[in-house]
C-alpha positions in Angstrom: -61.9 -39.8 -55.2 -61.3 -36.6 -57.4 -61.6 -34.6 -54.1 -58.9 -36.7 -52.4 -56.7 -36.6 -55.4 -57.2 -32.8 -55.6 -56.4 -32.4 -51.9 -53.3 -34.6 -52.4 -52.1 -32.3 -55.4 -52.6 -29.2 -53.2 -50.8 -30.9 -50.4 -47.9 -31.8 -52.6 -47.4 -28.8 -54.7 -49.1 -25.9 -52.6 -49.7 -26.3 -49.0 -51.6 -28.4 -46.4 -55.2 -29.3 -47.2 -56.4 -28.9 -43.6 -57.1 -25.7 -42.0 -57.9 -25.3 -38.1 -59.0 -22.1 -36.6 -57.8 -21.5 -33.0 -59.6 -19.0 -31.0 -57.2 -17.6 -28.3 -58.8 -15.7 -25.4 -56.4 -13.2 -23.7 -58.8 -13.0 -20.7 -59.0 -9.0 -20.9 -60.0 -6.2 -23.0 -57.2 -5.2 -25.6 -55.4 -8.2 -24.3 -54.2 -9.3 -27.7 -51.8 -6.2 -27.6 -50.0 -7.5 -24.4 -46.4 -8.6 -25.2 -46.7 -11.5 -23.0 -49.6 -12.8 -24.9 -48.0 -12.3 -28.3 -44.8 -14.0 -26.9 -47.0 -17.0 -25.8 -48.2 -17.5 -29.2 -44.5 -17.5 -30.5 -43.6 -20.2 -27.9 -47.0 -22.1 -28.7 -46.0 -22.3 -32.4 -42.6 -23.6 -31.9 -44.0 -26.3 -29.4 -46.7 -27.3 -32.0 -44.4 -27.6 -34.9 -41.8 -29.8 -32.5 -44.8 -32.0 -31.7 -46.5 -32.5 -34.9 -44.7 -33.0 -38.1 -47.9 -32.4 -40.5 -48.0 -28.6 -39.5 -47.1 -26.7 -42.8 -47.4 -23.0 -41.4 -49.4 -21.0 -38.8 -50.7 -17.6 -39.4 -52.2 -14.8 -37.2 -52.0 -11.1 -36.4 -48.8 -11.8 -34.5 -46.9 -12.3 -37.8 -48.1 -8.8 -39.0 -46.8 -7.2 -35.9 -43.5 -9.2 -36.2 -43.2 -8.2 -39.8 -43.8 -4.4 -38.9 -41.3 -4.6 -36.2 -38.6 -6.0 -38.4 -39.6 -3.5 -41.0 -39.7 -0.3 -39.0 -37.0 -1.3 -36.4 -34.2 -3.1 -38.2 -31.8 -3.0 -35.4 -34.3 -4.5 -32.9 -33.2 -7.7 -31.4 -36.8 -8.7 -30.3 -39.3 -9.9 -32.9 -42.2 -8.9 -30.6 -42.3 -5.3 -29.2 -42.3 -5.1 -25.4 -44.3 -2.1 -25.4 -48.2 -2.5 -25.5 -48.5 1.0 -26.9 -46.1 0.4 -29.6 -48.1 -2.7 -30.6 -51.2 -0.6 -30.7 -49.5 1.9 -33.0 -48.6 -0.9 -35.3 -52.0 -2.2 -35.5 -53.2 1.3 -36.1 -50.8 1.9 -38.9 -51.5 -1.5 -40.4 -55.3 -0.7 -40.4 -55.0 2.4 -42.1 -52.8 1.1 -44.7 -55.3 -1.4 -45.7 -57.2 -0.9 -48.9 -60.7 0.3 -48.8 -63.3 -2.3 -47.5 -60.5 -4.4 -45.8 -60.2 -4.7 -42.1 -58.5 -6.7 -39.5 -61.9 -7.8 -37.8 -61.5 -11.3 -39.3 -58.3 -11.7 -37.1 -59.5 -10.3 -33.9 -62.8 -9.3 -32.1 -64.1 -5.6 -31.6 -62.9 -5.7 -28.0 -59.6 -7.1 -29.0 -59.6 -9.8 -26.4 -60.0 -12.7 -28.8 -57.3 -13.5 -31.5 -57.8 -16.0 -34.5 -54.7 -18.1 -35.1 -54.9 -20.2 -38.4 -53.1 -23.7 -38.7 -52.4 -25.2 -42.1 -51.7 -29.0 -41.9 -51.4 -32.1 -44.1 -53.9 -34.7 -44.5 -54.2 -37.1 -41.6 -56.6 -39.3 -39.9 -59.4 -38.5 -37.7 -57.7 -40.1 -34.6 -54.4 -37.9 -35.1 -56.5 -34.7 -35.7 -58.5 -35.2 -32.3 -55.1 -35.8 -30.7 -53.7 -32.5 -32.0 -56.9 -30.7 -30.9 -56.7 -32.2 -27.5 -53.0 -31.3 -27.3 -53.6 -27.7 -28.3 -56.2 -27.2 -25.7 -54.2 -28.8 -23.0 -51.2 -26.7 -23.7 -52.8 -23.4 -23.4 -54.7 -24.6 -20.3 -51.5 -26.1 -18.7 -48.8 -23.7 -19.8 -50.6 -20.2 -19.9 -53.2 -18.2 -18.1 -54.9 -17.9 -21.4 -57.4 -20.5 -23.2 -57.8 -21.9 -26.7 -60.6 -23.2 -28.7 -60.0 -25.1 -31.9 -62.8 -24.7 -34.6 -63.1 -24.4 -38.4 -64.2 -26.9 -41.0 -61.4 -29.5 -40.5 -62.1 -29.5 -36.7 -65.8 -29.8 -37.2 -65.5 -32.9 -39.3 -63.0 -34.5 -36.8 -65.6 -33.7 -34.0 -68.5 -35.1 -36.2 -66.5 -38.3 -37.1 -65.9 -39.0 -33.4 -69.5 -38.3 -32.5 -70.8 -40.7 -35.2 -68.5 -43.4 -33.9 -69.8 -43.1 -30.3 -73.3 -42.7 -31.5 -72.9 -45.9 -33.5 -71.8 -47.9 -30.7 -74.5 -46.8 -28.3 -77.2 -47.2 -30.9 -76.1 -50.6 -31.7 -76.1 -51.6 -28.1 -79.5 -50.0 -27.2 -81.0 -51.6 -30.4 -79.7 -55.0 -29.8 -80.9 -54.7 -26.2 -84.5 -53.9 -27.2 -84.8 -56.6 -29.9 -83.4 -59.1 -27.3 -86.1 -58.1 -24.8 -88.8 -58.4 -27.5 -87.4 -61.8 -28.6 -87.6 -62.9 -24.8 -91.0 -61.8 -24.7 -92.1 -63.4 -28.0 -90.3 -66.8 -27.7 -90.3 -67.1 -23.8 -86.9 -68.8 -23.8 -84.2 -67.3 -21.6 -81.4 -69.9 -22.4 -81.6 -69.3 -25.9 -81.2 -65.7 -26.0 -77.3 -65.8 -26.7 -78.3 -68.0 -29.9 -80.2 -65.0 -31.0 -77.4 -62.4 -30.2 -74.6 -64.2 -31.8 -75.8 -64.3 -35.5 -77.0 -60.7 -35.4 -73.9 -59.0 -33.7 -71.2 -61.2 -35.3 -71.3 -59.7 -39.0 -70.9 -56.2 -37.6 -68.1 -57.1 -35.5 -66.5 -59.0 -38.1 -66.8 -56.1 -40.8 -65.7 -53.6 -38.2 -62.5 -55.8 -37.3 -61.6 -56.0 -41.0 -62.1 -52.3 -41.4 -59.7 -51.6 -38.4 -57.2 -54.0 -39.8 -57.2 -52.3 -43.0 -57.4 -48.8 -41.5 -60.6 -47.7 -42.8 -62.2 -45.0 -40.9 -65.9 -45.2 -39.7 -67.6 -42.3 -41.6 -71.2 -41.5 -41.9 -72.0 -44.3 -44.6 -70.5 -46.9 -42.2 -72.6 -45.8 -39.2 -75.8 -46.0 -41.5 -74.8 -49.4 -42.8 -74.5 -50.7 -39.3 -78.2 -49.9 -38.6 -79.2 -51.3 -41.8 -77.3 -54.5 -41.3 -78.7 -55.2 -37.7 -82.4 -54.4 -38.9 -82.1 -57.0 -41.7 -80.1 -59.7 -39.7 -82.7 -59.5 -36.9 -85.5 -59.9 -39.3 -83.8 -63.1 -41.0 -83.2 -64.4 -37.4 -86.7 -63.9 -36.3 -88.0 -65.7 -39.3 -85.5 -68.6 -38.7 -86.5 -69.0 -35.0 -90.3 -68.7 -35.6 -90.1 -71.6 -38.1 -87.8 -73.6 -36.0 -90.1 -73.2 -32.9 -93.0 -74.0 -35.1 -91.3 -77.3 -36.2 -89.6 -78.5 -32.9 -93.0 -79.1 -31.4 -93.9 -82.1 -33.6 -90.5 -82.9 -35.1 -87.1 -84.0 -34.2 -84.1 -81.5 -34.1 -82.8 -82.7 -37.5 -86.3 -82.7 -39.2 -87.0 -79.1 -37.6 -83.7 -77.7 -39.3 -84.7 -79.2 -42.5 -88.1 -77.5 -42.2 -86.7 -74.3 -41.5 -84.2 -74.5 -44.4 -87.0 -75.7 -46.9 -89.4 -73.1 -45.8 -87.1 -70.0 -45.0 -83.8 -70.2 -46.9 -85.4 -69.1 -50.3 -87.1 -65.9 -48.8 -84.0 -65.1 -46.9 -81.7 -65.6 -50.0 -83.9 -63.6 -52.2 -84.2 -60.8 -49.5 -80.4 -60.7 -49.3 -79.8 -60.8 -52.9 -82.3 -58.0 -53.9 -80.8 -55.8 -51.1 -77.1 -56.6 -52.1 -77.9 -55.7 -55.6 -79.6 -52.5 -54.8 -76.9 -51.4 -52.3 -74.3 -52.1 -54.8 -75.4 -49.3 -57.0 -73.9 -47.0 -54.6 -70.4 -48.3 -55.6 -70.6 -45.9 -58.8 -70.9 -42.9 -56.5 -68.4 -40.2 -56.3 -69.1 -39.7 -52.7 -66.9 -41.8 -50.6 -69.3 -42.5 -47.8 -71.7 -43.8 -50.3 -69.3 -46.1 -51.5 -68.3 -47.4 -48.0 -72.0 -47.8 -47.2 -72.3 -50.1 -50.4 -69.2 -52.2 -49.5 -69.9 -52.6 -45.9 -73.5 -53.3 -46.3 -73.3 -55.8 -49.0 -70.4 -57.7 -47.3 -72.2 -57.8 -43.9 -75.5 -58.7 -45.3 -74.1 -61.9 -47.0 -72.1 -62.6 -43.8 -75.4 -62.3 -42.0 -77.3 -64.8 -44.4 -74.3 -67.3 -44.0 -74.3 -67.1 -40.3 -78.1 -67.5 -40.3 -78.1 -70.8 -42.5 -74.8 -72.2 -41.3 -73.7 -70.9 -37.9 -77.2 -70.7 -36.4 -77.9 -74.4 -37.1 -74.7 -75.4 -35.6 -75.2 -73.3 -32.5 -78.7 -74.8 -32.1 -77.2 -78.3 -32.5 -74.8 -77.7 -29.6 -77.5 -76.2 -27.6 -79.7 -79.1 -28.5 -77.0 -81.8 -27.4 -76.4 -79.9 -23.9 -79.9 -79.5 -23.2 
């Protein structure tokens, strides 16, 4: 929370808190000195600011060249010199004017083919970050003969968030599929497989739906909690079904449900209570993913328990009547 408040303060009083580093490839040695390349950067910055209102400013070696052009040629009508040699002289003059120990190697590579363009932007959600990154790459690919790659800490976190979400969905699907196969192997009842799947996947879907409605992003803590929830929900469901199949051999359906509740409910309640109490300790953390992990885990664990003790018997009752 303190980091978020600090970022909001910086954004309000100083500048944007998000920094993206764009690596522009001029496609040739000393290509960053070409007037056409520098004019393309000017055109890109105009389109970027027009398309995204969160951009605070952009900076690159191009700005230094423009400033030197305005300083040394005040009567010039062009911000970018149209002579490659003149641009090279500006860069040489600027390099020689820097204090000892400072160079321009953090802005260009040694072959002067790649140029670094920094973008400073306001805080936004990951989907809009990825939209901007995709737009930047597509703009350079579609409108120019050059190419661009977006890097930097902000971009890395955006990529990571997308990867976490995709991996989460794949992991849940694969895990549920494997557990379902094992359940089929253990209980040997294909018709009841859907009864096993619903109570396990419903808590995750419900919590994910509420998070989407409230605009809460899926971060690392939420991704981890999904695996924990699924594991515990599956454990409770297996415990429920094992007692149910044990009782249904000699008892009626109603007696079997009573047997399951009397022999399994206490263990399931105690497991959920202990885990919920333990995970609740993360609520006092200053690290937001830990807080999200606690909220999602505790909520979903209790939903999973509710589904196992209330929804699952109701579904079994429907299945028993239609059988």
